[in-house]
N, C-alpha and C positions, 0 to 999 in steps of 0.2 A: 601891591596891597593898598586898598583904599584907607584913608585916614580915619579909622574907626573911632579914635579917641575924641574927635571933634564933633561927632554926630551922636554917639551913644555914651552914656555914663558907665564907665567900667572902672574897676578897682586898680590900684597900683600893682597888685599881685597878678591880676589878669593881663595887664599891659606887659609886664616883664615876661610872663610865660608866653604870651602871644609872639613877642619878638624873638625869644630864644627858640621856641618851637618852630617858628617860620624858617629860621636859618638851618636848624638841624634837619628838619624834614626835607628841605630843598637839597641839602647835601647828601642825604641818605636814600632818597626815593625819587631819583630821576625817572622819566618815563621809560627809559631803556631798562632801568632796574625793575620797574613794575612789570614790564613785559617779560623780562627774564624769569621773575619769580612765578609767573603763571605756569611755566613749564616745570617748576621745581616741585618735588614731591611734598616737601614740608609747606611750601607756599609763602614763607616769610624768612627773614634773616634772624636766627636766634641771637646772633651777636648784637644786632640793633636793639632787640627786645631787652637784652641784658644792659645795654647802654642806657635805655630809657629808665630802667630801675636805678642805675647809678646816678642819673640826673635827678632822681627823686619823683619822677612822674607817676609811678605806680602807687606811691604813697601820698599823693597830693590830698586825697579825700579820706585818708585813714588817720584816726586820732594819734597824737604823739605817744600816748600810752602803749600803742601797739606798733610803734616803729615808723609811723607816718609823719606827715607835715602838719596835720591838724587843720587843714583847710576844708573846702567842700567841693561839690560837683561844679559850682560856679567857676572855680579855678581850673577844673579839668576841661571845661568847654573850649577855651582858646587853644589848648594843646590838640584836642580832637579835631577842631576846625582846621588846623594846619596839617594834620595827618590826612584829612579828607582832601585838602588842597593838592596834595601830592599823591593821592590814591594809594597811600601807604598800607601795606598788608601787615598782618600780625595780630596776636591775641590781646592787644591792649584793652579794647572795649569789653570783651567778655570777662577778662580778668578784673577790670575795674568794677563792673557790675556785680560780679560774684562777691567781691569784697564788701560792696554796699549791702548785699543781701545777708552776708554774715553779720555785719553791724546791726542790721535791722531785726534779725530773728535768731541769731546764733546764741548759744549758751556762752557764759564767760570762758569756759574751758576751750570752746571752739574758737572764740575770738583770739585768745592768747596763743593758740597753736597756729591758726591759719593766717591771720592778718599780718604778723611780722614776716612770714614767708612770702606773701604776696608783695609786700612793700619792698622786699629784697630781690624780687624778680621771678618768683614762682608763678607760672601761668595757671589760670583757672578758667572755668566756664560755667554756663548755666544750662540746665536740662529742664526747660519749662514748656517747650513747644511740643504739641502732639498733632497727628495727622488730621484730626477733625475739630481742632480747637478754634480755628478761625479768629485769631487775635484775642481769645478769651483765656487768660492764664488760670482761671478757676475751673475751666473745663478739663478735668484730669481723669483719664481712664487707667493710667498706671496704678498699680496697687502695691501695698505693703501689708504683710500679715505677721503678727507676733508669734514667735515660737521659741521656747527655750532660751530667752534672753537675746534673741536675734530677730532681725526683720528679713522676711523672704519677699523679694521683689519680683514683679512681673509687668510686662507691658513694653511699649515702644515709645521712644522720644525721637523727634525729627529736628533737622536744622540745628544741630548742636555745633556751635562754632568752635573750631580748633580743638575738638575733642582729642585729636591724635597727639597733641602736645600737652594737654592739661594734666596737672597733678592734683587738682581739686575740682570737684563739680558739685553744684547744688541742684538737687532733684526734687520735683514736686510729685507727690503720690496721694492716693486715697488710703487712709488708714482708719479702719473701723468707722467708715462712713463720713469721715472728716478730712479736709485738706491737711496735708502735712508736708514739711520740707526736711530732707535728709542730706547729709554730707557724704559724698563719696571720695575716698582717697585714691591715690594712683593705683594701688593694688586692686581695688574694687573696679576701677575703670578698665583695667587690663583684662578683667574677667568678663566684661561685657562684650557682646558681638558688635563691632563697629563696621559700618559700611559707608564709604564716602558717597555723598549725594551730588548729583549734577545740578549746579545752580547757575543762574544767569550771569552773575558777577564772577569771572574767572580768577579774580584776585582773592576770593574767599575760599575757605575750606570748611565744609559743613558735613555733618555725619548723622546717619540714622543709628540709634543705639537700641539694641534689644536687651532687655533686662531679665528675661526669663531665667530662673534658676539662680539668680544672684542673691547671696546672703551676706548681710552686714550686721555689725553689732547694734543693739538698740540705742546705745548712747550716741549714735550718729544723728538721731532726731534733733531738730532745732526746736526752739521754744514754741509750743503749739498755740499759745494765746497771742502770739505776734505774727502768725503766718499770714492772715488775711491782709493786715495793714502793710506788711512787708512786700507782698506781691503787688499791691497797688503802687507802692513807692518805686519798686523796681521797674514796673511798666512805664512809669513817668520818667524815671531816670534814663531808661533805655531810649525812650522817645526823644529826650533832650539830647543825648549824645549822638544818636543816629542822625538827628537833624543838624547838629553841629558839623558832622562829617559831610553831609550833603551841602550845607552852606559853603564849606571850604571847596568842595568839588565844583560847585557852581561858579565860584570866582575863577578857578583855574580854567574851566570850560570856556568862559567868556573871553579870557585872555587868549586862549588857543584860537578861538574864532576870530577875534579882532586881528591877531597877528596874520592870519590867512587873508582876511579882507583887505588888509593894507598891502600885502605882498602880491596878491593875484590881480593881474590887470586885464581889462577887457575894453576894447575900443579906446585904447590909449590912456586909460585912467584906472586907478584902483577900484575894484568892485565895491569896496566899502564906502565909496563916495556916493553910490546910488541910494536914493531915498528908501526904496523897498527893503534893502538890507540894513541900512543904517538905523532906521526907526525900529525895526524888529530887534536889532541887537540892543538898542537902548531899552526896549521893553523887557528883554531878558535880564539886563543888568538891574533894572528897577525891581523886578520880582525877587532877585537874589538879595538885594539890599533890604527889601521889606522883610524877607525871611530872616536876615541877620538881625534886624531890629527886634523881631519876635524872639530870636535866639538869646540875645543878651538880656532882654526883659525877663524871659523865662528863667534864665540862669540867676538873675538877681533875686527873683521871688522864690526860688526853689526850696531853700532851707527854712524860710521864715514867714512865708505869706500863705494865708488860707486860700488865696486864688491861684495857687501854683498849678493846679490841675487845668484850669481854664487857659492859663498862659502856655503851658506845655502843649496842650492839644491844639491851640491856635498855631503854635510854632510848627508842629508836625504836619498840620493840614496845609501849611504854606510851603515848607521846605522841599517836600517831595515833588509837587507840581512845578515849583520854580526850577529845580535842577532838570527835571524832565523836559521842560520847555527849552531851556538853554541847550541841552544836549540834542534835542530834535533839530533846533535851528542850526547847530554846528554841523550835523550830518547833512542837512539840506544845502547849506551854504557852500559845502565842499563839493557839491555836484556829485557826479558818479563815483568819484574817489571816496566820498563820504560814506558810501554804503559798503565799502570794502573793510576787511579785517585789518588791513594795514593802516587805516586812518584811525587816529587816536580818539576821534569823537565817539566811537562805539564804546570805549571804555567808560565814558561818563554816562552814556545812556544805560549801560548795564548797571552801573553804580546807582543810578536813579531808581531803576526797577527793584534792585536789592534793598535799597534804603526804604522804599515805600513798603516793602513786605515786612519790615521789622517794627514790631510794637504798634501795629495798626496803621493802615494806609489813610489817605486823606478822607475818603468816604467814611471810614470807621470813626475817625476823629470828629468829623462834622456831625455825625449822628449823635455822638455823646455830647458834643458841645450844645446841640439843640436842647437837650434835656437840662444841661447845666445853666444855660443862659436864659432860655425862653420861659 
């Protein structure tokens, strides 16, 4: 791990979490473990997720009044970065983001009920993506209709992460011509039709959820006046954490490549000594470090700076391409073996494609940045 503290200003809490998460994720998510979980039906270790809750990670950004540590997403970033470094599977990200959405738009009753459970280790997820939305969380075709004190739901959500283990979910719908957010508990989730989707990153579990015929109580509605601002915040929070994960994966990918370049010999010398490979590897390293600079700058500004949207979108526009470039070089530098399933380089390339698809790819971010900056 590069000496981050000498190049980027980070807090003492971030430093402590970075160090503890680095060792824990290394112990719990070896590359053999990652490959083993690909074949697992659940796709992650529930025991490890419970241990994360015991370590306090699920409550990092939850206020103390609801059983959390009272910190912020800036302190979640180093933990997620180390998870990405080890390609760790599990519902940590969707659970953390669901908690943030409850904080942003939930009623006091919902906060008191859901947040302590999440901090204690109850998994949750977001149901915001739809087939035709194309990174626009306000493009919602799912509907809710009031009837006899209940909400009758219909429509389809896609790419719902870890829906098969979630006990809470936050769902976006159209209600009487306006955007609304509702909370689904485990009972309601089990009444939905869930179909696992095939996604490029095999360490992920994503589901298509069909809501037709689902009825929930009207008090599942979140505060309507906070919906729009909450969705914007969650889009940025998701981009921040997805980028943290990609930055971590990028570091690991470069280490994997350098190890091979030092071990593989051709014409009596390590192939890493050849300029064409050496310079390109340095280029990949520089891109990842630039993305990490954006990462901790965005984390620092997230809770308190009016420029947080610019910072987060600049980060997301750089992190995905940086990981993709590193993974592409890893595949190519391994020669023919690099294009096989047995080579671990493909795991990083898959993670890059997945990460880019979450909360807006680089092109999407640059289009918005143009309007924000120019």
